[in-house]
N, C-alpha and C positions, 0 to 999 in steps of 0.2 A: 563332439570335443569334448573330452572330460572335464567337469569342473574343478578349477584348482582349490585344493584344500588347504593351502597355506600359501603365505606370502614367497615363499621360496619355489614356488611352481611357477612364478611368473619370469624366471631367470634374472631377475632385476640384480645390480650390482651390491659389492657387501656394503656400500656405505650407507645405499637406502635401505637395505634389509636390518640393520644395525638401527637406523632412526625408526624404522617402523616398530620394531621390537620395543625399543624405548619408549614410544608412542602408548604402547599399551594395545596395540591392535596385532590379535592372536591370530582371528581367520578371517578372509575376505568377505564384505557385504555381497548381496546378489549383483548389486551395481559393477562393482569393484570385478568381480569374477567376470563379467560380460563385457565390461567395457576396457580394461587392461591389455588384452592381448589383441584385440582390434587396433589400439592406438600405437600399441609396439610394432605392429604388422604395418603401420603406414596409411592405414584406412582412415576417412572422415567418418566422423561418430556423432548420430543424432540421438542424443540420450533424454530420457522423459523419467524423470526420478524426484521423489519431494526431498526437501530439506531435509538431512538426517540421516539419510541411505547412505552415508560417506562417499558422496561423489567426488568431491575436493581431492581425494588422494586416488580415486579414479581416473581422473584426469591429470593430476598432478605428477603421480608416481611415472608414468611413461613419458610426461614432459622434462621431467629432469633428469631420467633417462636419456631422452633425445638429445638438451642441450647440453649434459654430460659435464662439462667443467666451465670454469669463466675464461672468455676468450673475446677478445676487441672491444671497441667502444660502445657499440649500439646494440639495442636488444635483439633478440633472436626469435621469443615469444612474447606474446601480448594477450592477455586475459581482460575480457571486457568485463566490467561488474555494473549493476545498476546503481548502487548505491555506496556512499562513504563506508558505511559500518562493513557491508559485504567485501569490499576492497580491503579494508584493515583486517578482516576476519581470514580472507585467501593470504594475506601477505603472511600471519602468522602462523597461519599452517603448512603453507609450502617452505617457511623458513626453518620449522620444526623437520620436515621430511627431508630439509638438504643440509641439515648441522653439520654433518660428515662430508660436505663436498665445500667448493671454494666458490660456488655459485652466488651473483649477484642479484638480490631478488628487492623490488621495491613497489611501493603502490603509491599511486597520484591520486588526488581527489580535491573536489571543491572545501570550501569552508574554512581553508587557510590560505593564507598569499602562495603564489608559486615560486618565490625567489628561492625559499631552501629546497623546495623538490627540483628545481632547476639545477641546483649546485650538485645535488645528487647524483643527477641523471647525466650530468657534465664528467662525472668521475667516471662512469663507465657501469654498464648494466647488463644482464645475461636475460632476465624475466621482468616484464613489467606488468603491473597489475592497475588498470585504470577504470575511472569511469569515463564515459564518453566525451562530457561537456570540459573535463579539465583537461583531457587528451587532447583533443583539438585547439584547446587555448593555448597550450605549450606548444603546440605543433606549429600551430599559424604563426608563433614569434620567432622560430626558425631555431628551437632550443632543443628538438626533438628530431632523431632521424629514426626513420621506419624501414628502410630500404634492406635492412637484412632480415627482416621478419622471415620465420618458417614454418609458423604455428600460430593459430589464432583460436582462443576460445573465447565462446561467450556461454558465459554464466548466467541462470536466471532471465533467459529470454523473456519470458512472457511477464515479468516484471519492468523489462525493458520496452515493451512495446505499452505496457499501463502507463507508464512516466513518459512518452513522448520523446524517446528516444531515437526512433527509426531515421530521423534527416540525418544526426550526426552519424549513426552506422552506417548509411550508404556512401556518407563522405569519406568515412574512414576505411571502407571497404576498396572506395575509388582511388586512394594514396598508398596502400600498402601492396605489397608484391603478388601477383596473380598466383604463382607457383609457391603453395604453401598447404600445411596439413591443417583441416578444420575442424574445430569440436563446438557443437552446440548442446549445451543443457538447460531443461526447462521442467517445471514442476509439473506445469498443463500444456495441453496442446493445442490452442486457440488458431483461429483458421491465419490469423496473421503472422503466428509464431511458423505455423506451416508453409505460408508463404516465404517469410524470411530465409527459412531452412532450405526451400528450393533454389532461392535468389544464390547462396553462396556456398552450399555444400556439394560436391562431386560424388554422385552415387555413394550417399552415404549410408554404413550399417546402422539399422534401427537397434538401438537399447531400450526396453521397456521393462522395469523393474514392478511397476504397478500400472492398472489403466489409469487414463488421464483423469487428472482431478478427484484421485480418490484418496481420502484421508489414510493414514498410517493404519495399520490392525491394531497396535499396539494402544492407539488411542482410545478410551471410552467417551462416548459424545451422550449429553443430555441438555434439553429443551426445556425453559421455562417460559410460559405465554404470560408476560407482566403488563399492567394495564399502563403505567406511567413511569417517570423518572424516581417519583420519590418512592414509589412502591420496588422499584430496582433498587436504590441504597438500601432498603429496608432489608429485602432479599440478600443482597450481597452479604449484608450485617451478619445476619442469622447463618448464612453458609459459611461465611470464615470462623464465627465461634463454633459450629456445630463440628466442622472439620478441622480444627485448628492442629490437630495432631498429623493427620495428612498432608496438609496445606503447607508444607516447607517450603516453598519456592512458587512464588505465583505471578504469572503476566496477566493482567487484564488491557485488553482493548477496546477504545474507545473511536468513534467515527471522526469526534472534532477536537482539537485542541481546548476547546470551553468543557467538553464532558471530561476529558483526560485531567484536566486540573480541577475540576469539581469532584471527580472521584480519589483523586490525590490526596486534597483536602480532609475527605471524610476519612480514608484510612490513617492518615496523620495524627487524627483526632483520637483514634483507637488504638492505634498500634503503639509499641515502644519507639522514643525519638531515634532515626536514622536509618529505620526499617522499610522506609519506603520511599519510592525515587518515581521520578515521571520524567518522561524523555517525548518530545515532540518536534515541529520545525521550527519553533521558536526559542527551543533550547541552545544554547550555544554549543560547538565543536566539543569542546574541552567538557563541558557538564553533562554531553549525552556520552563521551567517552568514558569519563570517569562512573556515572551511571551503573554502564554497562559491566565494566570492571569489579563495581562493587556487588553488583548481583551477580556476576561469574565466582567471585570468591564468596559468596554466600553469607556477606555482611549486610545484603539486603534481602529483606524477605518477599516484599511487594513490588514488582514494577508496572507503572502503568503506561501505556506507551499509545500513539496513533500508528497506522501503517507504514507510514514511512521507517519504523524500524522492526518490521515483521520478518523481513529475513536478514537482519543484521545480526543476530543475537546467534550463538551456538553456545547453548549450555546444554550439557546432556542430563543433566535431572532436573527439570523443571514439572513438578508435581504437578500442577493445573495451569491450564489457559482459560481465561472467563472473558468470554464475550460481551462486555457491558453494552457493546450495540453490535446490530446486525452490517456486515460488511455491505456497501451498495456494490463495489466489485467482487463478484462470485467466487473467485480464483481466490481472493485474499482469504478469503475462510477456510481453503484447504492450508496456504501458508502460515495463516495465523495459529491454526490446532497444530502444524506441524512442529511447532516450539518445543511441546511435548511429548512424550513417545519417542524420543531420540537414541539411537544409538542403543537399540533392543529394551531399552527401558519401558516401563509402562507409564501412562501419565492419563491425564481426563481434562476434556475441554465441557466448559458449562457454556451457556448461551440464552441471553436472556433477550426476548422478543416483546415488543411493544406492537399493537394490531397496526400500524402503519409499516410496520417490519416484517408481518406475518408472511407476507407475498413473497420477499427475497428468501425465506427459508425454504418455502415450497421450490425455488428456483433453484438453490443451492442443493437442495435433496436430490431435483431431477438431476443436476452437472455429476454431484458427487456418486449417483445411483444408490444412495443409502438414505435410509429413514431415519431422521434425527430423533430418538426415544422422547415423548414428552411426559414431563412429570409434573404433579400438581404442586401448586404451590403450598409449602408447610401451614399448618394452621397457626403457628407462633410468629407467621411474617402479619405485619400489620399492612393492610390492603387501603390506600388512603384513595380518596377522591381525585379524581383527574380534574387537576384545575381547566376554568374554560379555554386559557389561551391554548393551552397544550392539546386540548381534545380539537379546538378549530386546526390546530398544524397536522394534527393526524387525520382529520376528516379531508383535508387539502392534498396531503400526500397520498390520500388513497382515489380521491378524485382524479390526480394527475394518472396514479398508474391504472385505472379503469378507461380515461380516456386515451391511454397510450393503447390498448387494446380494442378500443371502440370510438373511433374518433365523433361519431354521433353522440356520446353519452354526454349528457349536459352538466351533470353533477350537483353539488350540492349548494355550490356558489353561483347559481346562475340567475336567481329571481331578477335582479335589476336589467337584465337583458333579456326576460322573456317577452314585452311588449314591443321592443323594437322590432320592425317590419323593413323588408328591402325598399329601398327606395326612399324613406324617411328620415331624413336630416335632424338630428336632436340637438336642441339648444343645450350647452354645457352648463350657462347658469342656470336653467331651470331644472334640467334633467327631464323636458319633454317636448315633442316633436314642435319643431321650428315653423311659426305662421308668418309668409309673405306679408310685410305691411303692418305687421304690429310690433308695437316697442318693445325693444329687447326686456326690459322691465317696466312692471307696473307699481312698483315700490314708490309708495310717497305722492303717488297721483291724485289730485283733488276728484271728490265725487261732480263737483259743479264747477268745470272748467269757463273761466270769462272768455270775452272775445278776444279771437285770435289767438287763443292757448293760453292767454293770462287768466290766473286766479280769479275767485270771486273777489276775495279781498282787495286785490289791485285793482278791479274795474271799479269798487265803491270808493278808492284814494281819489281816482283820477275824475270820479263824478262831483266829489266835494269840493274839488278846488275850486276857487272863484274865475268866472270868467272875465276875460278882457273885453273892455265897451267899445264899439267900433266908432269912430270919428265920424 
């Protein structure tokens, strides 16, 4: 089959072609060239494609062609997304492609009360975009009818698995019609996603535009081995100053909310007012949406985020991604750096790794089948001594990693247990082997106990009492 050179080669209707042209799409991306003809022909599709490859239009355009025009009250197509950010992004993209149609497209997600969403659903829908939890909540209330569904799309299936949505997805598969077209897209293909695809796809056509879990080729990667948190901050300050002209729009990823807040506070001290925002699970829905909109509009230069937002942002020209912390879920590395180098632009991804994170880097390199170039820390960067508590924390993490690989490994924190032998009972108060018949505590015991356990001073007092004379 010849590769379509233009969107007109797909035989899309005039309304969609006009919207595609206005959106600035000139020629199909590889995932669109392979996926759109298969979906238009009615096949189930299993797609392996990273974010930023154009997969939303790849399944969105055939879906809009199939649904065609507004009809009835209940949705005929369902798109499941793992996060509210992605659901909002999908709604925006599909509405843009459906500009010249009368199709009713709506996204439902948590973080907001369901009342307004239910009111919109009751007015009638053609395409429903939903997070699994909110979908089940409204369905169980009796305010959503799914019997007319003819198409199901699961987007970012690997993230669904990571977030524990498998039970909800199985329940959804039980309540929707069995006769339908299915589409599953995933940036990576771990075993759990493979099992899910086998569960609900029927003879799917496989579309794979890049090998599983490989970063986009348009992203330049680099790695710095950094001893501690303070040195990470020093290195970050140096890079932001050195490459200020190139770092026009930067996403920084931290593993925890606390680290994200700390990085944001540091940046706010250095950058002009308003150029820094932070998003994580403790931020309210409106604050997160406002921060993302400002970042997309170019009003915010630095966006600090935890992985909860890694897949919910579609900004074509993110210049740099900085992994302040190495992700513990290795697939998230691919998704993080997929925020840059999108839509055929080039980008850079920089990772900081402390000694406890070094092993994770090795696993990420094995997963992506790519070596991340290691760069020396510039001489201008101050390397601080690692505080005792942070050093102890690194040692404990390394011990845990070694112990998982070798259960017999004792570790650096085992001294107190070395003398414990099988069959020996330990006295919790003294920390020594318990001896039968011995007092629990010898604290305060007298060296010369008197008669029947009484103390010597007690016996002297008894002897000094005057004796009664007998009659």
